[in-house]
C-alpha positions in Angstrom: 106.8 -103.5 -23.1 107.8 -107.2 -22.7 109.5 -106.9 -26.2 111.4 -103.9 -25.4 112.8 -105.4 -22.2 113.7 -108.5 -24.5 115.4 -106.5 -27.0 117.2 -104.3 -24.4 118.7 -107.5 -22.6 119.7 -109.0 -26.0 121.7 -106.0 -26.7 123.5 -106.7 -23.4 124.2 -110.3 -24.3 121.8 -111.2 -21.4 118.3 -112.1 -21.8 116.4 -111.5 -18.7 113.0 -112.8 -19.3 109.8 -111.2 -18.1 110.4 -109.3 -14.6 107.2 -109.5 -12.5 105.1 -107.2 -11.1 103.9 -107.0 -7.5 102.6 -110.3 -5.9 104.0 -112.6 -8.6 102.0 -111.1 -11.3 99.7 -114.0 -13.0 97.1 -113.5 -15.9 94.3 -115.7 -16.0 94.8 -118.4 -18.3 98.5 -118.3 -18.7 100.9 -121.0 -17.8 104.2 -119.8 -16.2 107.1 -120.8 -14.4 108.5 -118.6 -11.7 112.4 -118.7 -10.6 113.1 -119.1 -6.7 116.8 -119.5 -6.6 119.4 -121.9 -8.4 117.3 -124.4 -9.7 114.1 -123.7 -7.7 111.0 -123.2 -9.9 107.4 -122.8 -9.4 105.3 -124.3 -12.4 101.7 -123.2 -12.6 99.0 -124.2 -15.0 95.6 -123.0 -13.8 95.1 -124.0 -10.2 97.7 -127.1 -10.5 101.1 -126.3 -9.3 104.3 -128.0 -8.9 107.6 -126.9 -7.1 111.1 -128.0 -8.3 114.1 -128.0 -6.0 112.6 -125.4 -3.6 114.4 -126.4 -0.4 118.2 -126.0 0.0 120.6 -124.0 2.0 124.0 -124.5 0.5 125.0 -121.9 -2.2 128.6 -122.9 -2.4 129.7 -119.3 -2.3 128.5 -118.9 -5.9 124.8 -119.7 -6.3 121.3 -118.0 -5.8 119.6 -119.0 -2.7 115.9 -118.8 -2.3 115.2 -115.5 -0.7 114.1 -115.6 3.0 110.6 -114.0 2.1 110.0 -116.3 -0.6 111.2 -119.5 1.7 108.3 -118.0 4.2 105.9 -117.5 1.6 106.2 -121.5 0.6 106.1 -122.8 4.0 103.0 -120.5 4.7 101.3 -121.3 1.6 101.1 -117.7 0.7 99.9 -117.2 -3.0 101.2 -118.2 -5.3 102.5 -121.1 -3.2 99.0 -122.2 -2.1 97.6 -125.2 -3.5 100.9 -127.0 -4.5 100.3 -130.6 -5.2 103.7 -131.9 -5.8 107.4 -131.2 -5.0 109.8 -132.6 -7.4 113.4 -133.1 -6.5 116.2 -133.7 -9.1 119.0 -134.8 -6.8 120.3 -135.0 -3.2 122.9 -132.1 -3.3 122.9 -129.2 -0.6 122.3 -126.7 -3.5 119.2 -128.4 -4.4 117.8 -130.5 -1.7 117.5 -130.3 2.3 115.9 -133.0 4.1 115.1 -131.3 7.3 113.0 -128.5 5.3 111.3 -131.1 3.3 110.0 -133.0 6.4 108.8 -129.6 8.0 106.9 -128.8 4.8 105.3 -132.1 4.2 104.2 -132.4 7.9 102.3 -129.1 7.6 101.0 -130.0 4.0 99.8 -133.3 4.3 98.3 -133.4 0.9 101.6 -132.6 -1.0 103.4 -135.5 -2.6 107.2 -135.6 -3.0 108.7 -137.2 -6.1 112.3 -137.6 -6.4 115.4 -140.1 -6.7 115.8 -142.8 -4.1 118.7 -141.0 -2.4 116.7 -138.1 -1.6 113.6 -140.1 -0.3 115.9 -142.2 2.0 117.0 -139.0 3.5 113.5 -137.9 4.5 112.7 -141.2 5.8 115.4 -141.1 8.0 114.1 -138.2 9.6 110.7 -139.1 9.7 109.4 -142.3 8.5 105.8 -141.4 9.0 105.8 -139.4 5.8 106.2 -142.4 3.8 102.8 -142.1 2.1 103.7 -138.7 0.8 106.8 -139.9 -1.0 107.4 -141.3 -4.2 110.9 -142.8 -5.0 112.3 -143.0 -8.4 114.7 -145.7 -8.4 116.6 -145.7 -11.6 119.9 -147.0 -12.6 122.1 -145.8 -15.5 120.5 -147.2 -18.6 117.1 -148.0 -17.1 113.9 -147.0 -19.0 112.2 -143.8 -18.1 109.8 -144.0 -15.1 106.2 -142.4 -15.5 104.2 -141.0 -12.5 100.9 -139.9 -13.0 99.0 -138.0 -10.3 95.8 -135.8 -10.6 96.3 -133.2 -13.6 99.9 -134.1 -13.4 102.1 -136.4 -15.2 106.0 -136.9 -14.4 108.4 -138.5 -16.6 111.8 -139.3 -15.1 115.1 -140.6 -16.5 118.5 -140.8 -14.9 121.2 -138.6 -16.8 124.6 -138.5 -15.2 125.5 -135.4 -13.1 127.9 -132.9 -14.3 131.4 -134.1 -13.8 130.6 -137.5 -15.0 132.4 -140.1 -14.3 133.5 -138.6 -11.2 130.1 -138.3 -9.8 128.7 -141.4 -11.0 127.2 -142.3 -7.9 125.1 -139.2 -7.6 121.5 -139.9 -8.8 120.5 -137.1 -11.0 117.1 -137.0 -12.6 115.7 -135.2 -15.6 112.2 -134.6 -15.1 109.4 -134.0 -17.9 106.5 -132.8 -16.4 103.0 -132.1 -17.9 100.1 -130.4 -16.4 96.4 -130.8 -17.1 97.5 -132.6 -20.5 98.4 -128.9 -21.7 101.9 -127.6 -20.9 105.1 -129.5 -20.6 108.3 -128.4 -18.9 111.6 -130.2 -18.5 113.7 -129.8 -15.1 117.3 -131.1 -16.0 118.8 -130.9 -12.6 122.6 -131.0 -12.7 122.7 -133.0 -16.1 126.2 -133.5 -17.8 126.1 -132.0 -21.2 127.5 -135.2 -23.2 125.3 -136.1 -26.2 126.2 -139.8 -25.1 124.0 -139.7 -22.2 120.7 -138.6 -24.1 121.0 -140.3 -27.4 120.0 -143.8 -25.9 116.6 -142.2 -24.8 116.0 -140.8 -28.3 112.5 -142.6 -28.4 111.6 -140.9 -24.9 112.4 -137.4 -26.1 110.2 -137.8 -29.3 107.4 -139.3 -27.5 106.4 -135.7 -26.0 107.3 -132.3 -27.0 108.5 -129.7 -24.2 107.3 -126.3 -24.5 110.4 -125.1 -22.1 113.2 -126.9 -20.9 115.3 -125.6 -17.9 119.0 -126.9 -18.3 121.7 -125.8 -15.8 123.6 -123.0 -17.4 126.5 -124.9 -18.8 124.8 -126.5 -21.6 125.0 -123.3 -23.2 128.7 -123.1 -23.0 129.9 -126.7 -23.7 130.5 -128.3 -27.2 127.8 -130.5 -27.1 125.1 -128.8 -25.0 123.6 -126.5 -27.5 122.9 -129.5 -29.8 121.2 -131.3 -27.1 119.0 -128.4 -26.2 118.0 -127.5 -29.8 117.7 -131.0 -31.5 118.0 -133.9 -29.2 115.4 -133.4 -26.3 112.7 -132.0 -28.4 112.1 -128.8 -26.7 110.7 -125.7 -28.2 112.6 -123.3 -26.1 115.1 -123.4 -23.0 115.8 -121.1 -20.3 119.1 -121.5 -18.1 119.0 -122.2 -14.6 121.9 -122.9 -11.9 123.3 -119.7 -13.0 126.3 -118.0 -10.6 125.2 -114.8 -9.1 128.4 -113.4 -10.9 127.2 -114.3 -14.5 130.0 -116.0 -16.6 131.3 -114.1 -19.5 131.0 -117.1 -21.7 127.2 -117.3 -20.6 126.8 -113.5 -21.6 128.2 -114.0 -25.0 126.2 -117.1 -25.7 122.9 -115.0 -26.0 120.8 -117.3 -24.7 117.7 -117.0 -22.1 118.4 -117.9 -18.4 117.0 -117.0 -15.0 119.4 -115.0 -12.8 117.2 -113.1 -10.2 114.3 -114.6 -8.0 110.7 -113.9 -9.1 111.6 -113.8 -12.9 108.9 -115.2 -14.8 108.5 -117.0 -18.3 105.4 -117.7 -19.7 104.9 -121.2 -21.2 103.5 -120.8 -24.6 
């Protein structure tokens, strides 16, 4: 059945990945990533769970918000959102990050850590400084060496790559996070990275030091001149699945015939 779905969607120029059954289907022993909305993801390997960019409210009239029922499940720690260890934030823009939601969640989940750029961490601290022990600030300037954060069963390697639209948005601290769970499976969340290889080439040793099973780039990497090369040859990724896709899928993206998330609760198996 999975192969039939893939073949059908490829024929339409839109690979829709695996459509989950009820209750966020999860087969024992599988490592998977579930799409929440825009760049929101849930990465699960066994009992180890990480959320990426799950809290935001601004869709800029174009992007997919996290559905209310999914937001409720996250805040109530309803499976599969029970036992989350870490929230990883790419950058502090309104379609990726909302400090008030983060504060609300962390106050209820005192065991959860938040890893993100200093700009996002500072917004949380302004609202509630008592959460400082749960916050891990990644302070990177352009050109700095990647920073590794090690937590139980989780390794997060972060590098600052300019936000799309460079150099107009040079003050935005956009982080590309490579995350490995249980020393087994690795994914890469690329935030709103700019698809210019000049940003990636200086970190060649970083990309080569650890293969990535699945990278999650913003969709514009598929439709720009240098984006496909970055994904296919530069960052050492076996597979890529696009995110940040507008609700009205661009024709250029359909024609690219690359994998991407579009509908909340889609799932990809990390193999």
